[in-house]
C-alpha positions in Angstrom: 72.9 6.4 -7.4 73.7 3.0 -7.2 72.4 1.0 -9.7 72.2 -2.7 -10.8 72.7 -2.8 -14.3 73.3 -5.3 -17.0 76.0 -5.4 -19.5 75.4 -2.7 -22.4 78.7 -2.7 -23.5 79.2 -4.3 -27.1 82.5 -7.1 -25.6 81.0 -9.9 -24.1 83.7 -10.4 -22.1 83.8 -7.3 -20.5 81.2 -6.5 -17.2 80.7 -2.8 -16.2 81.8 -3.7 -12.0 83.5 -0.5 -10.9 81.4 2.3 -9.2 82.0 5.9 -11.1 80.9 8.4 -8.3 79.8 12.5 -8.6 78.5 14.8 -5.9 75.8 16.9 -7.2 72.8 18.4 -6.2 69.6 17.2 -5.4 68.2 19.1 -8.2 70.8 18.2 -10.5 69.8 14.2 -9.7 66.5 14.8 -11.2 67.3 16.8 -13.9 70.3 14.2 -15.0 67.8 11.2 -14.4 65.2 13.0 -16.0 66.8 13.5 -19.3 67.9 9.4 -18.6 63.9 8.9 -18.4 63.7 10.9 -21.7 65.7 8.8 -23.4 64.6 5.2 -22.6 68.2 4.7 -20.6 69.1 4.2 -16.8 71.4 7.0 -15.2 74.5 5.3 -15.7 74.2 4.5 -19.6 73.3 8.0 -20.3 76.1 9.4 -18.2 78.8 6.9 -19.8 77.4 8.1 -23.2 77.4 11.1 -22.5 81.4 10.9 -21.3 82.3 9.6 -24.8 80.7 12.6 -26.1 77.6 10.5 -27.1 74.4 13.1 -27.6 71.5 10.2 -27.1 68.2 11.4 -28.1 64.7 11.8 -26.1 62.4 8.9 -26.4 58.9 9.8 -28.1 56.1 11.0 -25.8 53.0 9.0 -26.1 51.7 12.0 -27.9 54.4 12.2 -30.3 54.2 8.2 -30.6 50.7 8.8 -31.4 51.1 11.0 -33.8 53.9 9.2 -35.3 51.3 6.2 -35.2 48.7 8.1 -37.0 51.7 9.5 -39.4 51.7 5.6 -40.2 48.6 4.5 -40.9 48.8 7.8 -43.6 51.8 5.9 -45.1 50.0 2.5 -45.2 47.6 4.4 -46.7 49.1 5.8 -49.9 51.0 1.9 -50.0 47.6 1.2 -51.0 46.2 3.6 -53.2 50.2 3.3 -54.8 48.9 -0.3 -55.3 45.1 -0.3 -56.4 46.8 2.2 -59.1 49.4 0.2 -60.5 46.3 -2.4 -60.6 44.4 -0.9 -63.1 44.3 -0.3 -66.4 45.6 2.2 -68.7 42.5 2.9 -69.6 41.1 2.3 -66.0 44.0 5.0 -64.9 42.7 7.3 -67.9 38.5 7.5 -66.8 39.7 8.1 -63.1 42.4 10.5 -63.6 42.1 11.8 -67.7 45.7 13.6 -66.9 48.6 9.9 -67.2 51.8 12.6 -67.4 50.2 14.2 -63.9 49.4 10.6 -62.4 52.6 9.5 -62.7 54.7 12.5 -61.8 52.2 12.3 -58.8 52.2 8.7 -58.1 56.3 8.7 -57.8 55.7 12.2 -54.8 53.8 9.6 -52.3 56.7 7.3 -53.3 58.5 9.5 -52.2 57.0 10.8 -49.0 56.5 7.1 -48.1 59.9 6.2 -47.9 60.6 9.0 -46.2 58.7 7.7 -43.9 59.3 5.2 -43.6 62.9 5.8 -42.8 61.8 8.3 -40.3 59.8 5.8 -38.4 62.7 3.1 -38.7 65.1 6.4 -36.7 63.0 6.7 -34.2 62.9 2.7 -33.4 66.5 2.4 -32.7 67.7 2.6 -29.0 70.2 4.6 -27.4 73.8 2.5 -28.2 76.5 3.2 -25.1 80.0 3.9 -27.8 82.5 0.7 -27.0 85.5 1.9 -27.6 85.6 5.9 -27.1 87.2 7.5 -30.1 90.6 8.4 -28.8 91.5 12.5 -30.3 95.5 11.4 -30.4 95.8 10.9 -34.6 
């Protein structure tokens, strides 16, 4: 499985130019290729990452991405509602909800949910990386 691969090393001076091969069955090759594709990586990058004891994360399927987009839209709506409530006068909020302590707690919870969704979205956007320096087990 020889491939032309761009340098993904974090060191600009180092170029991957040596080929390392392994004999595998066709089904093993297909399985490795499938795992690499699920992670959005080339076979070489995937195998190198695994050699450094790094477990690449699978990318989202189209269905999962659509669900995540829906979740992001919900987060956006929550932020808009929170902003609208903050823009109201106290009298307007009292008339609208009539239970200020409940609403303050509710807004706090909405803020926590929105922050959690944002953190999740940022985490899934991050690409898989190949460790540049494998940590030695000798210390």
